VOMARVEX-554226 format. One record per residue (C-alpha): residue in three letters; x, y, z; residue number from 0. Coordinates in Angstrom, 2 decimals, decimal comma, padded with zeros to 5 digits. Layout:
<atoms>
ATOM  resn       px       py       pz  resi
ATOM   ala        X        Y        Z   NUM
...
</atoms>
This chain:
<atoms>
ATOM  resn       px       py       pz  resi
ATOM   met   138,10   020,79   010,21     0
ATOM   leu   138,80   017,24   008,99     1
ATOM   pro   137,08   015,94   005,84     2
ATOM   thr   134,52   013,20   006,31     3
ATOM   ala   134,79   009,82   004,58     4
ATOM   ala   132,36   010,89   001,86     5
ATOM   glu   134,25   014,11   001,13     6
ATOM   gly   137,52   012,20   000,91     7
ATOM   gln   135,94   009,79  -001,56     8
ATOM   tyr   134,79   012,64  -003,80     9
ATOM   ala   138,15   014,34  -003,55    10
ATOM   ala   139,82   011,16  -004,81    11
ATOM   leu   137,46   011,12  -007,78    12
ATOM   ala   138,23   014,75  -008,57    13
ATOM   asp   141,98   014,02  -008,76    14
ATOM   arg   141,56   011,13  -011,21    15
ATOM   pro   141,25   011,89  -014,95    16
ATOM   leu   137,86   010,92  -016,36    17
ATOM   ser   139,28   009,56  -019,60    18
ATOM   arg   141,35   006,81  -017,91    19
ATOM   gly   143,99   007,14  -020,62    20
ATOM   leu   141,53   007,27  -023,53    21
ATOM   pro   141,32   010,31  -025,76    22
ATOM   ile   138,41   012,60  -024,90    23
ATOM   arg   136,18   013,69  -027,76    24
ATOM   arg   134,07   016,68  -026,91    25
ATOM   thr   130,78   017,13  -028,68    26
ATOM   thr   127,98   019,49  -028,04    27
ATOM   ala   124,47   018,16  -027,86    28
ATOM   arg   121,80   020,41  -029,19    29
ATOM   met   118,78   020,74  -026,94    30
ATOM   met   115,49   019,98  -028,64    31
ATOM   arg   113,01   022,76  -028,10    32
ATOM   trp   109,30   022,19  -028,05    33
ATOM   ser   106,69   024,83  -028,32    34
ATOM   pro   104,66   025,32  -025,13    35
ATOM   gly   101,59   023,84  -026,84    36
ATOM   ala   103,48   020,73  -027,92    37
ATOM   ala   104,89   020,24  -024,44    38
ATOM   arg   101,40   020,45  -022,96    39
ATOM   ala   100,00   018,04  -025,53    40
ATOM   his   102,79   015,60  -024,78    41
ATOM   ala   101,83   015,51  -021,10    42
ATOM   val   098,19   014,59  -021,77    43
ATOM   val   097,19   010,95  -022,15    44
ATOM   val   095,09   010,61  -025,26    45
ATOM   ser   092,47   007,89  -025,38    46
ATOM   val   091,53   006,23  -028,63    47
ATOM   leu   088,02   005,57  -027,32    48
ATOM   thr   085,32   008,22  -027,43    49
ATOM   pro   083,04   008,78  -024,40    50
ATOM   ala   080,22   007,10  -026,34    51
ATOM   glu   082,39   004,04  -026,97    52
ATOM   ile   083,27   003,85  -023,27    53
ATOM   leu   079,56   003,91  -022,43    54
ATOM   ile   078,79   001,22  -025,01    55
ATOM   ala   081,65  -000,98  -023,77    56
ATOM   ala   080,44  -000,64  -020,16    57
ATOM   arg   076,87  -001,53  -021,10    58
ATOM   arg   077,86  -004,47  -023,30    59
ATOM   leu   080,05  -005,91  -020,55    60
ATOM   ala   077,35  -005,34  -017,92    61
ATOM   gly   074,89  -007,17  -020,15    62
ATOM   ala   076,57  -010,36  -018,97    63
ATOM   arg   075,55  -009,46  -015,39    64
ATOM   pro   072,15  -007,68  -015,65    65
ATOM   his   071,70  -007,47  -011,88    66
ATOM   leu   074,66  -005,08  -011,70    67
ATOM   ala   072,71  -002,18  -013,24    68
ATOM   ala   069,76  -002,96  -010,97    69
ATOM   val   071,73  -002,68  -007,73    70
ATOM   ala   073,75   000,36  -008,85    71
ATOM   gly   071,16   002,70  -007,36    72
ATOM   ile   071,35   001,22  -003,86    73
ATOM   val   075,10   000,58  -003,59    74
ATOM   his   077,30   003,33  -002,14    75
ATOM   pro   079,18   005,05  -005,00    76
ATOM   glu   082,58   004,24  -003,48    77
ATOM   asp   081,66   000,55  -003,31    78
ATOM   leu   080,15   000,40  -006,79    79
ATOM   trp   083,48   000,23  -008,63    80
ATOM   gln   084,60  -002,65  -006,39    81
ATOM   leu   081,33  -004,47  -007,07    82
ATOM   cys   081,84  -003,93  -010,81    83
ATOM   arg   085,37  -005,30  -010,54    84
ATOM   glu   084,24  -008,39  -008,63    85
ATOM   glu   081,30  -009,14  -010,92    86
ATOM   leu   082,90  -008,37  -014,30    87
ATOM   thr   086,49  -009,63  -013,90    88
ATOM   gly   087,00  -012,58  -016,23    89
ATOM   ile   084,04  -011,72  -018,48    90
ATOM   asp   084,90  -011,54  -022,19    91
ATOM   val   082,45  -010,11  -024,74    92
ATOM   arg   083,13  -010,46  -028,46    93
ATOM   val   080,13  -009,37  -030,51    94
ATOM   asp   079,40  -006,98  -033,42    95
ATOM   gly   083,03  -005,95  -033,86    96
ATOM   trp   083,64  -005,37  -030,14    97
ATOM   asp   086,30  -007,17  -028,12    98
ATOM   ile   085,78  -006,28  -024,45    99
ATOM   arg   087,51  -008,07  -021,58   100
ATOM   gly   087,04  -007,53  -017,87   101
ATOM   arg   090,32  -007,83  -015,98   102
ATOM   trp   091,27  -007,14  -012,36   103
ATOM   phe   092,88  -003,78  -013,28   104
ATOM   gly   090,07  -002,56  -015,54   105
ATOM   val   088,20  -003,23  -018,76   106
ATOM   val   090,36  -003,78  -021,82   107
ATOM   val   088,84  -002,90  -025,19   108
ATOM   gly   090,72  -004,69  -027,97   109
ATOM   ala   088,48  -003,81  -030,91   110
ATOM   thr   085,60  -001,50  -031,79   111
ATOM   pro   083,48  -001,29  -034,94   112
ATOM   arg   084,88   002,20  -035,64   113
ATOM   thr   088,59   001,42  -035,25   114
ATOM   gly   088,70  -002,31  -035,90   115
ATOM   glu   091,30  -004,26  -033,96   116
ATOM   leu   093,46  -001,95  -031,87   117
ATOM   pro   097,23  -002,55  -031,94   118
ATOM   arg   097,23  -002,15  -028,17   119
ATOM   gly   094,15  -002,61  -026,01   120
ATOM   gln   092,70   000,47  -024,35   121
ATOM   thr   092,13   000,10  -020,61   122
ATOM   ile   089,13   001,72  -018,95   123
ATOM   pro   089,53   001,96  -015,13   124
ATOM   trp   086,86   000,38  -012,95   125
ATOM   arg   085,87   003,75  -011,49   126
ATOM   val   085,00   005,01  -014,98   127
ATOM   ile   082,95   001,87  -015,65   128
ATOM   ala   081,11   002,29  -012,32   129
ATOM   ala   080,36   005,93  -013,14   130
ATOM   gln   078,42   004,74  -016,21   131
ATOM   phe   076,02   002,80  -013,93   132
ATOM   ala   075,73   005,29  -011,08   133
ATOM   pro   072,38   007,07  -011,02   134
ATOM   arg   072,57   010,69  -012,11   135
ATOM   glu   071,26   013,48  -009,89   136
ATOM   arg   068,29   015,29  -011,30   137
ATOM   arg   068,75   019,02  -011,61   138
ATOM   gly   065,19   020,12  -011,09   139
ATOM   ser   061,96   018,49  -010,11   140
ATOM   arg   058,99   018,80  -012,46   141
</atoms>
Protein backbone atom coordinates (compact mmCIF):
# COMPACT_ATOMS: atom_id res chain seq x y z
CA MET A 1 0.00 0.00 0.00
CA LEU A 2 1.37 3.44 -0.94
CA PRO A 3 1.57 6.19 1.69
CA THR A 4 -0.77 9.13 1.27
CA ALA A 5 0.48 12.71 1.00
CA ALA A 6 -0.22 13.37 4.67
CA GLU A 7 1.66 10.26 5.81
CA GLY A 8 4.64 11.22 3.66
CA GLN A 9 4.65 14.67 5.22
CA TYR A 10 4.72 13.23 8.73
CA ALA A 11 7.41 10.75 7.77
CA ALA A 12 9.60 13.63 6.60
CA LEU A 13 9.12 15.34 9.95
CA ALA A 14 10.06 12.18 11.81
CA ASP A 15 13.39 11.94 9.95
CA ARG A 16 14.40 15.53 10.75
CA PRO A 17 16.05 16.28 14.13
CA LEU A 18 13.91 18.53 16.32
CA SER A 19 16.86 20.56 17.59
CA ARG A 20 17.85 21.88 14.13
CA GLY A 21 21.50 21.88 15.19
CA LEU A 22 20.90 23.45 18.61
CA PRO A 23 21.76 21.59 21.78
CA ILE A 24 18.75 19.98 23.44
CA ARG A 25 18.28 20.61 27.14
CA ARG A 26 15.93 18.18 28.75
CA THR A 27 14.02 19.26 31.81
CA THR A 28 11.21 17.63 33.62
CA ALA A 29 8.17 19.67 34.48
CA ARG A 30 6.49 18.82 37.71
CA MET A 31 2.73 18.48 37.47
CA MET A 32 0.83 20.63 39.94
CA ARG A 33 -1.67 18.58 41.87
CA TRP A 34 -4.84 20.03 43.25
CA SER A 35 -7.03 18.43 45.80
CA PRO A 36 -10.44 17.36 44.47
CA GLY A 37 -12.13 20.10 46.52
CA ALA A 38 -9.84 22.79 45.13
CA ALA A 39 -10.41 21.60 41.57
CA ARG A 40 -14.17 21.77 42.10
CA ALA A 41 -13.95 25.23 43.65
CA HIS A 42 -11.87 26.42 40.73
CA ALA A 43 -14.58 25.42 38.27
CA VAL A 44 -17.32 27.42 40.02
CA VAL A 45 -17.85 31.08 39.15
CA VAL A 46 -18.02 33.05 42.36
CA SER A 47 -20.10 36.20 42.43
CA VAL A 48 -19.16 39.11 44.63
CA LEU A 49 -22.81 40.13 44.91
CA THR A 50 -25.15 38.49 47.39
CA PRO A 51 -28.69 37.47 46.32
CA ALA A 52 -30.04 40.41 48.35
CA GLU A 53 -27.75 42.82 46.50
CA ILE A 54 -28.91 41.42 43.15
CA LEU A 55 -32.51 42.02 44.20
CA ILE A 56 -31.74 45.56 45.35
CA ALA A 57 -29.86 46.34 42.13
CA ALA A 58 -32.78 45.05 40.03
CA ARG A 59 -35.31 47.10 41.97
CA ARG A 60 -33.21 50.28 41.93
CA LEU A 61 -32.72 50.01 38.17
CA ALA A 62 -36.40 49.24 37.60
CA GLY A 63 -37.29 52.32 39.63
CA ALA A 64 -36.35 54.32 36.55
CA ARG A 65 -39.11 52.48 34.63
CA PRO A 66 -41.94 51.85 37.15
CA HIS A 67 -44.29 50.41 34.53
CA LEU A 68 -41.94 47.44 34.11
CA ALA A 69 -42.91 45.91 37.47
CA ALA A 70 -46.58 46.54 36.70
CA VAL A 71 -46.58 44.60 33.42
CA ALA A 72 -44.38 41.77 34.72
CA GLY A 73 -47.45 39.81 35.77
CA ILE A 74 -49.05 39.81 32.32
CA VAL A 75 -45.96 39.32 30.14
CA HIS A 76 -44.93 35.77 29.24
CA PRO A 77 -41.91 34.78 31.37
CA GLU A 78 -39.76 34.07 28.30
CA ASP A 79 -40.50 37.56 26.95
CA LEU A 80 -39.98 39.34 30.26
CA TRP A 81 -36.18 39.31 30.11
CA GLN A 82 -36.28 40.78 26.60
CA LEU A 83 -38.65 43.50 27.79
CA CYS A 84 -36.30 44.24 30.70
CA ARG A 85 -33.37 44.46 28.28
CA GLU A 86 -35.22 46.83 25.94
CA GLU A 87 -36.51 49.09 28.72
CA LEU A 88 -33.43 49.21 30.95
CA THR A 89 -30.52 49.27 28.47
CA GLY A 90 -28.78 52.62 28.73
CA ILE A 91 -30.17 53.43 32.19
CA ASP A 92 -27.52 54.40 34.76
CA VAL A 93 -28.34 54.67 38.47
CA ARG A 94 -25.82 56.16 40.89
CA VAL A 95 -27.36 56.70 44.32
CA ASP A 96 -26.57 55.80 47.96
CA GLY A 97 -23.27 54.11 47.12
CA TRP A 98 -24.70 52.08 44.22
CA ASP A 99 -23.41 52.27 40.66
CA ILE A 100 -25.78 50.28 38.45
CA ARG A 101 -25.73 50.40 34.65
CA GLY A 102 -28.08 48.69 32.22
CA ARG A 103 -26.23 47.43 29.15
CA TRP A 104 -27.32 45.25 26.22
CA PHE A 105 -25.60 42.16 27.70
CA GLY A 106 -26.87 42.61 31.26
CA VAL A 107 -26.78 44.86 34.30
CA VAL A 108 -23.33 45.91 35.45
CA VAL A 109 -22.91 46.73 39.14
CA GLY A 110 -19.80 48.86 39.65
CA ALA A 111 -20.22 49.71 43.33
CA THR A 112 -22.31 48.71 46.34
CA PRO A 113 -22.50 50.21 49.82
CA ARG A 114 -21.06 46.97 51.28
CA THR A 115 -18.07 46.57 48.96
CA GLY A 116 -17.50 50.13 47.76
CA GLU A 117 -16.21 50.50 44.22
CA LEU A 118 -15.53 47.11 42.65
CA PRO A 119 -12.26 46.71 40.74
CA ARG A 120 -14.22 44.98 38.00
CA GLY A 121 -17.95 45.40 37.51
CA GLN A 122 -20.16 42.41 38.24
CA THR A 123 -22.58 41.54 35.43
CA ILE A 124 -26.06 40.26 36.21
CA PRO A 125 -27.70 38.55 33.19
CA TRP A 126 -31.06 39.87 32.00
CA ARG A 127 -32.78 36.57 32.81
CA VAL A 128 -31.76 36.93 36.46
CA ILE A 129 -33.06 40.52 36.51
CA ALA A 130 -36.37 39.41 34.95
CA ALA A 131 -36.71 36.64 37.54
CA GLN A 132 -36.74 39.32 40.26
CA PHE A 133 -39.90 40.84 38.72
CA ALA A 134 -41.72 37.65 37.74
CA PRO A 135 -44.68 36.90 40.00
CA ARG A 136 -44.08 34.00 42.36
CA GLU A 137 -46.44 31.04 42.47
CA ARG A 138 -48.32 30.69 45.70
CA ARG A 139 -47.90 27.35 47.38
CA GLY A 140 -51.26 27.09 49.07
CA SER A 141 -54.47 29.02 49.05
CA ARG A 142 -55.80 30.36 52.35
